C-alpha positions in Angstrom: 0.0 0.2 0.0 3.1 2.0 0.7 5.0 1.9 -2.0 3.3 4.1 -4.5 3.8 7.1 -1.8 7.3 5.7 -1.4 7.9 5.9 -5.0 6.5 9.3 -5.3 8.7 10.7 -3.0 11.8 9.0 -4.0 10.6 11.3 -7.6 10.0 14.2 -5.5 13.4 14.4 -3.9 14.9 13.3 -7.2 13.6 16.7 -8.0 14.6 19.1 -5.6 18.4 17.9 -6.1 18.3 18.3 -9.5 16.7 22.0 -8.6 19.6 22.5 -6.1 22.2 21.6 -8.6 20.9 23.3 -11.2 23.3 26.7 -12.1 19.6 28.6 -11.7 18.3 26.8 -9.5 18.6 27.7 -5.2 18.3 25.6 -2.5 15.1 27.2 -0.8 13.3 26.0 -5.0 14.2 22.7 -4.3 13.0 23.0 -0.5 9.7 24.2 -2.3 9.5 21.6 -4.9 10.0 18.6 -2.1 7.3 20.0 -0.2 4.9 20.7 -3.5 5.3 17.9 -5.5 6.5 15.5 -2.7 5.2 16.1 1.0 1.9 17.6 0.1 0.3 15.5 -2.4 1.6 12.4 -0.4 0.3 13.7 2.9 -3.1 14.3 1.3 -3.5 10.8 -0.3 -2.5 9.4 2.8 -4.9 11.1 4.7 -7.6 10.3 2.1 -6.9 6.9 2.5 -6.6 6.5 5.8 -10.8 8.1 6.0 -12.0 4.5 6.2 -10.2 3.0 8.6 -10.5 6.1 10.9 -14.3 6.0 10.5 -14.1 2.0 11.3 -12.4 3.0 14.3 -14.9 5.4 15.5 -17.8 3.3 14.7 -16.2 0.8 16.7 -15.5 2.3 20.1 -19.3 4.1 19.9 -20.2 0.6 19.6 -18.2 -0.5 22.2 -19.5 2.0 24.6 -22.9 1.1 23.8 -22.6 -2.6 24.7 -20.8 -1.5 27.8 -24.0 1.1 28.6 -26.5 -1.8 28.1 -23.9 -4.2 29.7 -24.1 -2.2 32.9 -27.8 -1.0 33.0 -28.5 -4.7 33.0 -26.3 -6.0 36.1 -28.7 -6.2 39.2 -27.2 -2.9 41.7 -24.7 -1.8 38.8 -25.1 1.1 40.5 -23.1 0.6 44.3 -26.3 0.5 46.3 -27.3 -1.8 49.0 -30.0 -4.2 47.6 -33.4 -4.6 49.7 -34.9 -7.5 50.2 -38.5 -7.4 48.8 -39.7 -10.3 51.2 -39.6 -9.9 54.7 -37.9 -12.8 56.6 -40.4 -15.1 58.4 -40.0 -15.3 62.2 -42.4 -15.2 65.5 -43.9 -11.7 66.4 -42.3 -10.5 69.8 
């Protein structure tokens, strides 16, 4: 999956080197070339490619939280309160 961005960054580095070593080129021009032709496009592509994974992760977290809330609401005495016995103990009256 990452072979294309790596290859594109290699091409951008070679373009920047050519810009820096050219008789009319400058180091600043090489940096701008690398950022505009290399880092910016690759960063955007990787960000867009990662969107489905981020969305899937958020949905899984929400489902886990909902499942956890449902499990705790079904548990008796989940609130930490002392339970009360609805049936009084059987015994002799004083």
